C-alpha positions in Angstrom: 45.4 4.6 36.6 45.5 2.2 33.6 41.7 2.6 33.2 42.1 6.5 33.2 45.0 6.1 30.7 42.8 4.1 28.4 40.0 6.7 28.6 42.5 9.4 27.8 43.9 7.5 24.8 40.4 7.1 23.5 39.5 10.8 23.9 42.8 12.2 22.8 44.3 9.6 20.4 47.0 12.0 19.2 48.2 13.1 22.5 49.4 11.1 25.6 48.4 12.6 29.0 51.5 13.2 31.2 51.8 11.5 34.6 50.5 14.6 36.4 47.3 14.7 34.1 46.7 11.0 34.6 47.1 11.4 38.4 44.7 14.4 38.5 42.1 12.7 36.3 42.3 9.6 38.5 41.8 11.6 41.6 38.8 13.6 40.3 37.2 10.5 38.8 37.7 8.5 42.0 36.0 8.5 45.4 38.0 10.9 47.6 35.7 13.6 48.9 38.1 16.4 48.6 40.7 16.6 45.8 42.9 19.6 44.8 44.8 19.8 41.5 47.2 22.8 41.2 49.4 23.6 38.2 50.9 26.5 36.3 49.2 28.0 33.3 49.3 25.7 30.2 49.7 22.4 32.0 46.6 20.8 30.3 44.0 21.1 33.0 41.1 21.1 30.7 42.3 17.9 28.9 42.7 16.4 32.4 39.1 17.3 33.2 37.8 15.8 30.0 39.2 12.6 30.9 38.1 12.8 34.6 34.4 13.5 33.4 34.5 10.4 31.3 35.8 8.3 34.1 32.9 9.5 36.4 30.3 8.8 33.8 31.7 5.4 33.4 31.0 4.8 37.1 27.5 6.2 36.8 28.2 9.7 38.2 28.4 13.1 36.8 30.8 16.0 36.9 29.5 19.4 37.6 31.7 22.3 36.6 31.5 25.6 38.4 33.8 28.6 38.4 34.0 32.1 39.9 32.8 33.4 36.6 30.0 32.1 34.2 32.4 32.6 31.2 35.1 30.2 32.8 32.5 27.6 33.8 30.7 27.6 30.3 34.0 27.0 28.5 35.1 24.2 30.8 31.7 22.6 30.7 31.6 22.7 26.9 35.0 21.4 26.5 34.6 18.5 29.0 31.0 17.7 28.1 29.8 18.4 31.5 27.0 20.5 33.0 28.2 23.9 34.2 27.2 27.0 36.2 28.8 29.8 37.8 29.8 29.1 41.3 27.3 31.7 42.8 24.5 30.5 40.5 24.9 27.0 41.9 25.1 28.3 45.5 22.0 30.6 44.9 20.0 27.6 43.6 20.9 25.6 46.8 19.6 28.4 49.0 22.6 30.5 49.7 22.1 34.3 49.8 24.6 37.1 50.4 24.4 40.8 51.0 26.7 43.6 51.9 26.3 44.9 55.5 26.7 48.5 56.7 30.3 47.6 57.6 31.1 46.7 54.0 31.4 42.9 54.9 29.5 40.3 52.9 27.0 38.4 55.1 26.0 34.9 54.0 22.9 32.9 55.1 21.1 29.8 53.8 17.4 29.5 53.2 15.4 26.4 54.0 12.6 25.2 51.7 9.6 27.4 52.3 11.6 30.4 53.6 10.7 33.9 52.3 12.8 34.8 49.4 13.3 37.9 47.3 13.2 35.8 44.0 9.9 35.7 41.8 7.2 34.1 43.9 8.6 35.1 47.2 9.2 31.6 48.6 12.4 29.5 48.2 11.2 26.1 46.8 14.6 24.3 46.6 17.1 23.5 43.9 16.2 22.5 40.4 19.6 20.9 39.9 20.0 17.4 41.2 23.4 16.5 42.8 23.6 12.7 43.7 26.0 10.9 46.1 29.2 10.2 44.2 28.9 13.1 41.8 31.8 15.4 41.6 31.5 19.3 41.9 34.7 20.7 40.2 35.7 24.4 40.9 37.7 25.5 37.8 40.0 28.5 38.1 39.9 27.8 41.9 42.7 30.3 42.6 39.9 32.9 42.4 37.7 31.0 44.9 37.1 33.1 48.2 36.8 31.5 51.4 33.1 32.5 52.1 31.9 30.9 48.9 34.1 27.8 49.6 32.5 27.3 52.9 29.1 27.4 51.3 30.0 25.0 48.4 31.2 22.5 51.1 27.8 22.6 52.8 26.1 21.9 49.4 28.5 19.1 48.6 28.2 17.4 52.1 24.4 17.7 52.2 24.2 15.9 48.8 26.9 13.3 49.3 29.1 14.9 46.5 32.8 15.1 46.2 34.6 18.5 45.6 37.7 19.1 43.4 39.5 22.3 43.2 41.4 22.9 39.9 43.5 25.9 39.5 46.5 28.1 40.1 47.1 30.2 43.3 49.7 32.2 41.4 47.2 33.6 39.0 44.5 36.3 39.8 43.2 36.2 43.3 39.6 36.6 44.3 38.0 40.0 45.1 37.0 38.7 48.4 39.0 36.7 51.2 41.8 34.8 49.4 43.3 31.6 50.5 40.5 29.0 49.9 42.7 26.9 47.6 45.7 27.1 49.8 43.5 25.9 52.8 42.2 23.0 50.7 45.7 22.1 49.6 46.9 21.9 53.2 43.9 19.7 54.3 43.1 17.5 51.3 44.3 13.9 51.3 44.4 13.8 47.4 46.6 16.5 46.0 48.2 16.6 42.6 50.7 19.2 41.3 50.8 19.4 37.5 54.3 20.3 36.4 54.5 19.7 32.6 53.7 22.8 30.5 52.1 22.0 27.1 51.0 25.6 25.8 54.3 27.1 24.7 56.2 26.5 21.6 59.5 27.3 23.3 60.6 25.0 26.2 63.0 27.8 27.5 60.1 30.1 27.8 58.2 27.5 29.7 60.9 27.0 32.1 61.3 30.8 32.7 57.6 31.1 33.3 57.7 28.4 36.0 60.4 30.6 37.7 58.3 33.8 37.3 55.3 31.8 38.8 57.0 31.5 42.2 60.4 33.1 42.4 62.1 32.1 45.7 63.2 35.5 47.2 64.7 38.7 45.8 67.7 37.1 44.3 65.7 34.9 42.1 63.4 37.7 41.3 66.3 39.7 40.0 67.5 36.7 38.0 64.1 36.3 36.3 64.0 40.0 35.6 67.4 39.9 34.1 66.3 36.8 31.9 63.2 38.6 30.7 65.3 41.5 29.5 68.1 39.4 28.1 65.8 37.2 26.0 64.0 40.2 24.4 60.7 39.8 26.3 60.6 43.5 27.5 59.5 46.5 25.5 61.2 49.6 27.1 59.4 53.0 26.6 60.1 56.4 27.8 56.7 57.6 29.0 53.0 56.4 29.4 52.0 57.6 25.9 54.8 55.6 24.3 53.8 52.5 26.3 50.3 52.9 25.2 51.4 53.3 21.6 53.5 50.1 21.9 50.4 48.2 23.0 48.3 49.6 20.1 51.1 48.7 17.7 51.3 45.1 19.0 47.6 44.6 18.3 48.0 45.7 14.6 51.1 43.6 14.2 49.3 40.6 15.3 46.2 41.4 13.1 48.5 41.7 10.1 49.8 38.3 10.7 46.3 36.9 11.4 47.3 36.1 14.9 45.4 36.5 18.2 46.8 38.6 20.8 46.1 39.4 24.5 46.7 43.1 25.8 46.8 43.1 29.5 46.6 46.3 31.5 46.8 47.2 35.1 43.4 49.1 35.2 40.2 49.2 33.4 40.8 52.9 32.5 44.0 52.1 30.9 42.4 49.3 28.8 39.8 51.7 27.6 42.4 54.3 26.5 44.1 51.6 24.4 40.8 50.4 23.1 39.7 53.8 21.9 43.2 54.4 20.2 42.8 51.1 18.4 39.4 51.9 17.3 40.4 55.4 16.0 43.2 53.9 13.9 40.9 51.3 12.6 38.5 53.9 11.5 41.4 55.8 9.8 42.4 52.7 7.9 38.9 52.0 6.8 38.5 48.7 8.7 35.7 50.2 10.7 33.0 52.6 9.2 31.8 55.2 11.5 28.2 55.1 10.3 26.0 53.0 12.3 26.8 53.0 16.1 25.5 52.6 19.6 26.7 53.9 22.9 28.2 51.3 25.1 29.2 51.7 28.9 30.0 55.2 29.8 28.7 56.5 26.5 31.5 54.8 24.5 30.8 54.8 20.8 30.9 51.3 19.3 30.7 50.5 15.6 30.1 47.4 13.4 33.4 45.5 13.4 34.5 46.5 16.9 35.8 43.9 19.4 33.7 44.2 22.5 33.2 42.4 25.7 29.9 41.7 27.6 30.0 42.5 31.2 27.0 40.9 32.6 25.6 37.4 32.4 22.4 37.1 30.4 20.9 33.6 30.1 18.2 34.7 27.6 20.8 36.1 25.2 23.2 33.4 26.1 26.1 35.7 26.8 28.5 35.7 29.7 30.4 38.3 31.8 33.8 39.0 30.3 33.0 37.1 27.0 34.6 38.7 23.9 32.5 39.4 20.7 32.7 41.2 17.4 29.9 43.6 16.6 28.2 42.2 13.4 25.1 44.4 13.0 23.3 47.1 14.9 19.5 47.2 14.7 16.9 49.7 16.0 16.5 47.8 19.3 19.2 45.2 19.3 22.9 44.3 18.5 24.0 41.2 16.8 27.4 39.8 18.1 29.5 37.2 16.6 32.1 35.0 18.5 35.6 36.3 18.0 36.7 32.7 17.2 33.7 31.6 15.2 31.9 33.9 12.9 28.9 31.5 12.7 28.3 31.6 16.4 25.9 34.5 16.8 24.0 36.2 19.7 21.4 38.9 19.9 21.3 41.3 22.7 18.9 44.2 23.3 20.1 47.7 22.8 19.3 48.4 26.4 21.7 45.6 27.5 24.4 46.9 25.1 24.3 50.3 26.4 24.7 49.2 30.1 26.9 46.1 29.7 29.1 46.3 26.6 32.4 48.0 26.2 35.4 47.8 23.8 37.8 44.9 24.5 40.9 45.1 22.3 42.7 45.3 25.6 41.5 44.1 29.0 42.7 43.7 32.6 44.0 40.3 33.8 40.5 39.1 34.9 39.5 39.5 31.4 42.1 37.2 29.9 42.7 34.5 32.6 41.9 31.2 31.1 42.4 32.4 27.5 45.0 31.1 25.1 46.2 33.4 22.3 49.2 33.5 19.9 50.7 36.5 21.4 50.5 38.7 24.5 51.6 42.1 25.7 51.4 43.1 29.3 51.2 46.8 30.1 53.1 48.8 32.8 52.1 48.7 36.5 50.5 45.1 36.6 50.8 43.2 39.9 52.6 39.7 40.2 49.5 37.9 39.1 48.9 40.1 36.1 52.5 39.9 35.0 52.4 36.0 35.2 49.0 35.5 33.8 49.6 38.0 31.0 53.0 36.5 30.0 51.5 33.1 29.8 48.7 33.7 27.5 50.7 33.6 24.1 51.9 30.4 22.5 54.5 31.9 20.5 55.5 35.3 21.8 54.9 37.2 25.1 56.4 40.5 26.4 56.1 43.1 29.1 55.7 46.7 28.2 57.4 49.0 30.8 57.9 52.7 31.3 61.6 52.4 31.6 64.4 54.3 29.7 67.2 51.8 30.7 67.6 48.1 31.2 68.4 48.7 34.9 65.2 50.5 35.6 63.3 47.8 33.6 64.8 45.1 35.8 63.9 47.1 39.0 60.3 47.5 37.9 60.0 43.8 37.1 61.3 42.8 40.5 58.8 45.2 42.2 55.9 43.8 40.0 56.9 40.2 41.1 56.2 40.9 44.7 53.3 38.6 45.6 50.3 39.3 47.6 50.2 37.0 50.6 47.5 34.2 50.4 45.3 34.9 53.6 43.8 31.5 54.5 43.9 32.6 58.2 43.4 35.8 60.2 47.1 35.7 61.2 48.2 35.6 57.5 45.8 38.6 56.9 47.5 40.6 59.7 51.0 39.5 58.4 50.1 40.7 54.8 48.9 44.1 56.1 52.1 44.6 58.1 54.3 43.6 55.3 52.5 46.0 52.9 52.9 48.8 55.4 56.7 48.1 55.7 57.1 48.0 51.9 55.2 51.3 51.5 57.4 53.0 54.1 60.6 51.9 52.3 59.4 52.5 48.7 61.9 54.8 46.9 60.7 57.6 44.7 60.6 56.6 41.1 62.7 58.3 38.5 61.6 61.3 36.4 61.1 59.8 32.9 61.9 62.0 29.9 59.7 61.9 26.7 60.6 59.5 24.0 59.5 56.4 22.1 59.7 52.5 22.6 62.3 50.0 22.1 62.2 46.2 22.6 65.3 45.0 24.6 68.1 43.7 22.3 66.4 44.0 18.8 63.6 46.3 19.1 59.8 45.7 18.5 58.8 42.6 16.5 
């Protein structure tokens, strides 16, 4: 542990790692085959990984960062000075293939060297990446790891003598496939570390409230958390869907006027695009965007120079990742120039064909588009689930709020309690059956919501900031 602390001091001379970060870095940089690091949003997991990677390199080994998305792995790899790939990219390289059967289930199989393959050349020739005994494969954002991919990864690690470390938060967004991989690892791993100290937020009271929101213990605590969210002015109450959407749009312009970044989190992609188009229209009215040169993005959406957009497919040739945000800098006859939203000198050139199929506006996005991001502010729209509420309200360093269609504080609190109902982690078939039965019971007893009159928006206690 002293060695890890010394590495941390050398890498982060202005910051001291807390005990949890030191324990996590020591576990990942050590020799245990299976390690699990769990922690809430903002607990310094990236800083911990940076130190762990240096410790591994000091022992002659390397750290390989993978994640369920290429975007997450690329960010983690860059910040920790480690090689990186999306999880499925690594599995594909080591011979794993998957396809959807007629039943809708995903069927996995592993090729041996020389087997017929669908990739160029028609034959699987083995991996290009070398994993040596003692190396560490780290799964970042491991709460989104599904069981099937986890099983395949363990085979790759075992065959190459590498260790595996899962780093993430089971209370954030779950995988599209079978959930529960991280929970299963947690129960069976001999090296488990729980990070508990939050570093992201400027307000310690908010940090404490977010820990309670992350895992409220029963309905009584959910009601207390809801009351505290309302009481501390972290809820925007609106009278209808139109007013809620307008509150999200106003939030974006408020942040922009203050030169602050903001995450707008919605329950669905369709809702995000409605907000995106409303912000775009207003920016055109204000003259911030000139509707001259344009291209048609996904679903024929018009996109102009200056728009905030998101790429929705990995493209190694253009060096862009799925769910990565950009600003449109120029539009050519057959290409689009993108600049990173946080660095105007970081440019990418994508084909117009790619832009038409895989780019859309991104002023607002769903929870999967913001997980792993840190901004100055965040606004979370109506109807998100428990993971969306928690992830959304933990993006902003200085201000976070939930926008609800609720004319009274009583209805706002009721909605927050409902939103905090968690999906069961399904690491076993019994858990899957229990989750289905619980959801059926909840649906059978769900009361009819109130009829909401037309009106505007108000921030609890003091109105919109």
